[in-house]
Every structure is written in structure tokens, then in C-alpha cells.
N, C-alpha and C positions, 0 to 999 in steps of 0.2 A: 588339407591344405597346409603347405609345411608354414613352419614358424619363422618369424622371418629373425636376420641375425643380431647378434647384442651390438652388432658392428656398424648396424646399418645406419645410413644418414638420416634423422628426422627433422624437418624442418615446422615449427608452429608458428602459427600467422594468427600474430597479436597477441599483445603479453597483459592482457587484463585477466582475472581472477580462473577463467578457464583455463586459458593460455598457460599460463603460469603452475595451476593446478593438474595438466596432462603432460607436461615435463618432470614435474615431481613426482608423477607417478611412475614417468616409463623409463628414468633414473633412479627410482627404487628398485626398478625391476630388473638393473642390469646394461640397460643402455647407453651406451657413451658418446654417440655422437647428438646430441640435441642440443636445437639451437631456436631461440625464440626471435622473430623478425615483427618490430612493431614501426607503424608508421608513424608515432608521434614522439615527441622527445623525452615521455617519461612512462613507467608499469603499471598497471591496479587499475585500465580501464575506467570503467564506471565507479571504482572506488579512488575515493579522492580526498587524502586529509592535508588540510593549510591550516594557519594560521588567521583569527580574527578576534583582533586587539592582541589582550594578553593570552587569550586562549585557545586550543586547538579544537577546530571543530569539523565534520565530517562535512565536504563537498557532495560529495556522491553515497551511495549505500550507508546507512546507519544502523540498521537492526540487524541479526542475527534471527531469522524467521525459522520456528523450527527446534526449538535449544534442548536436543537430547543426541546422545553418542552415535545415532545414524545419522549425525550430519556434520560433513565434514568440516564449514565452517567453524562446528560448532567446537569440534573437538580440538582444532587450533588453534580457537580463542584460548580456551582450557590450559591446552598447554603451555601457550605464552601469556599466563596469567594475567588476561584482559578483561574481566570479566568480577563480579564480585562475588563471596561464597554463597550468597543465596540465589544468583542468577545459576551454579553448577549444583544445587541442590537436587536430588531423585523427584523431589514434591514440583519443582520448577518445571522440569523435563516432563513431565506427565501432563501439565497443564494444556486442554486446547481452548485457545481464544477464538477459534474459528478467524483467525484474519483481524480482529480488534481487539485491539491493545485495553486489556480494562486499567486507564490512568484515571487518576483522583483527578475529578477537573473544578475549574473553576467558571464563571461565565461574568461576563461583561456588558452590558447592554450602550450601545451607540452613542444615547443620551447621558451616560457616565453614570459608573456606581455600579458595584455586583448585584447578583441576583441570586435568592438562595438555591441549594441544589436541589433543596425537599420540592420546592414549588412545581422544579422543571424537571424531576424526576420520571414524570408520567410519559415526556416529550420521548427522550430517552428509550425507555422498556419499551413505547409503540414503533419506532422507528426500528426497532432492531429485529422486532415480532413479524413487521412487515416486510421486510428486509429477507430474514429466515422463511417468511411465507411465499414470497417472489420466486424465491431459488428453490422450491419444492415444486414450483410448477413444470417445470422441465419433465419430472419425472413421470408427468399426465400426458407427454406427448412433448411438441413444439409449436408452443401457441406460437399467434400473429400477435405484432407492436413492439414497443422497445420497455425496457424496462421505469423507465424514466414515466411513459406516461401511464404503466399502469400502477406505482410506487404512488402517482401525486394523487390520484384518483380512490387508491385503497387507503391510503393514509387521510387523505381528508375528510371521505364517508368515516372510519373508525373513529377520529378526532374528535367530531361533530356528534356520534352518539354517546362516547366515554366523555368528554369533559362539558358537556348539554347544563350543570351545573354550576360550571365555573365562571369567575367573574372575566370580563372579557377581556381586562387586562393580563391577567393570566393565560389566558386562549392565546391571545396574542403572540407573548412571549415564547410561550413552545412551538409557537407555527414559527416562528424565528430561527427557535434552537432547530428544530427537526429543515429547514432551510443549510444551516449552517452545518450540520451533521450532514444532509446531501448532497455538500458542496466536497466535505471530507469522504465520503462514497466515491467521489469525481475523482480524486487522487489515488485513492486504491485502486482501481478500475485502472486507474491511467487515461483515462478519459475527460474531454473540455466540457459535457454534459452525456448524463444518466439515458437523455433521451436516444442518442447514437447506440446503447449497448442494446442489442439483439437481446428479445426476453428469453427467446426458444434455447441460448444456450448461455444463460445469464448461473442458472445451479448446478452445470457440469462442471467447472472447477469449485474441487474442495482444497481447503488446507489440512494439510495431516500433521499430527504432531511429532515435534523430530525429524522431520523429511522433507525439503522441499524439492521441486521436480522444475526443472528449466527446457525450453522449447528453444527450437532455430527462429531467428528475428519472424515475427508474421511479415515483414515486407519481403523479405528474401522467400520465403513460402511460397509468396502469392506470384511472384515474378518465376519460380522455377519448381512448381509445384509436378509439373508433367515428368519430370525428371529425378526431381528429390527423393521418390517414395516407390515403389516396385512390391507386392501390385500398388496401384492410385488408389487414392481415397477414394469411396464412394459419391457421388454427385453432391448428394442433399447436404456432406460435409464439405467437402470443398467449396458450394457457395456458403455455406456460412463461415469458411475463411476469408474469401473474398468480401464479404461484409462486414470482417473486421477493421477495428480504425483504432490508430493509439497516439495517444496526444503528447505533449510535456509536462513533469511537473517539477515546477521549480523551489527552490527554499529561500530563505531568509532569515539570516540572523540578525536579533536585536540581543544586545549586552548592557546592562543598569547596574550602576555601582550599587544598588541597594535595591534588593524585591520589594513591588508593592504589591505580591500575593502571598496566601496565606501559605504556612510554610511545607504542609503535606500536599500541594497545588502541583499537579504534573501535567494538566493539560486545561490551557485556555481556550476557552469558547467565545467568539464574538456573534453578539445578536444586533442586528441588522433589524433595526423593532418595525421599520416600515415593511419589510419583508415578509408579511404575513402569506401571501400567497407560496405556494411552493414553489420553487424556482432554484436551478443548481446556474445560472448563465445570468451573465451582466450583460445589459443591453448595450453598452458604451463599456466595453473592456478597457480600450487603449485608454480614458478618461479615468473610468471609474473600477480601474484594476483593484486599489484596493479592499473592494466588497465581495470581490471572489473571495478572500481568504478567508478559512474558517474556523482560523483560531491559532495557536501556538502551542508547542510544546516545551513544556520546562525543561533546558538543562543543568547537572549539576555542574558546579564549578569543576574544572581541569584538578584541581589540586584534591579535590577530594572525589571525583570520581573514580 
């Protein structure tokens, strides 16, 4: 196959990070006639920086996943000094968090006041234990049912066994925290409810330290699967794709003149005390949408970021 001429006219559709990256790579290799076409009036795609009060905030993508030299986004962030020195250390690049950011948490209850992290730590430990267990089920085949159904049953069973001697109030607060973290898992998975996520494929995706992978849009692939790949996917994998859903994750920014949380806090979890039965959905989302919030990530002021 003959290589294209460096004078070839190349058009890239979309001025998001992928389109910009493709154009940059082509021009670095000597191609001279590269153009990007964009339907909107701005570049960046899902990356969008804006002003909120006196601060600069990210309305779209905000995290660099996979902080190592194998990640092109990480290399660009280092090149333009956008990260603090600690983030660029070799030790930080070697950490594998499995998709869960190790943030220092604080816990606020719906009736008012904070709850000690020590009394709630067993709930977080059990949550991630069952999540890891759920992901491991794929290795034994493709079980039926959903992630939400399996997780709720298994977590409730283990909690009853392990917390049998605890006070009722403590047990209820731990279940409320597990409910909040389950809502956070919905954000990570990109779904309204873990009940819609098929158990058979939940453990197939693995986060790799330093290297993230992206795939074509699920919606596009559903419509064009018969022509997109040659040879086509096996029938059982095609059925998996057809069962995939995707939702919307929104951001809400709040600005305070003075912090009411502890200085070391990096994440604030909201505990809705009456939610002691594991559920990641809200019956009346239009009226009680605030109950779908699992909490907030504490952002550093722009001046010190």
C-alpha cells in the first residue's frame, strides 16, 4: 500500500480532543494540508473551561486518568506545567487506584452535623470489597442478572453478618453511606442505576495505570455494527453491545466564602439517613433530584491550584 503524499488534503471532523490530537500528530509527521471542521462555535468538545464567580472551573472533563508518560494527555499537562510537582512524581505515576480516587472524606448527615470517619470506615471497606467481588464474577463466565441486583443482595447479607453487634444507629448510617457510594458508582459507570448494568460484562473493563483506552460511541456502534468491523463481532458480544445503556452525568458547582469542612477534606459524602435500604435511584427524580447527589469533591481555590 502506497503511503499518502504529504500534500494530501486531510479533513478531520470534530474539534474535540481526538480531532485536535489527530491534527497535531499529522502535522508533526509533515502533512501540510490538514483542516478541522467543527459544527459548534468552540473547540474542545467535552473539555470546556468556564468562569464561576471569581474562579475558573471545568464544566466538562476534569481529571487526567492514568498519570504516566504513556498517557498523551498527562504528557501535555506536564509540558505546559498544569500539574503540581507531586502529581508528576514517578511514585504518583505508579499508583493504580482501580478507578476510585483515594480522596480524604468527610461525612454529613441529612439531619445536620458530621459523622466520624472511623465509625463509617467499615461501610467503605465492605463496599469496595463487594464491588471487586462483583467484577471477579466475569472470570467464571457470564452470569445472569444485573450488577445492582447482585450487589445489593450480597452487601446486605455481609453487612448483617459483620455488623451484628453494632448499635442500630451506626448500622443505619453505614447503610446510608453505602447507598451514597452506590450513587457515586452510577456516575463512574455512566448509568442512572446499577440495575441496568449487566453483571456478565461488569468486570471486563479494567483501568490500567498510565494508559486509558477509548472506544467509538456506543450509540454509533449499535447502529453500524454490521459495517464497522471486519470480521464482525461474535453474536454473544454483539448482544452485549445491544444491551449497553448510557446516561448523563451532570456537575453542580457551589462556592462558599469560607469552608465549613475540615482543611484536609477532599470529598464530602451526603448521608440521607432514611435511605437504609440500598437503592441508587430516587422515586420522584423531578421533585427530589437532590437526593440523587452522593456528595461533592472539594476543589482548591484557583489562586492556589
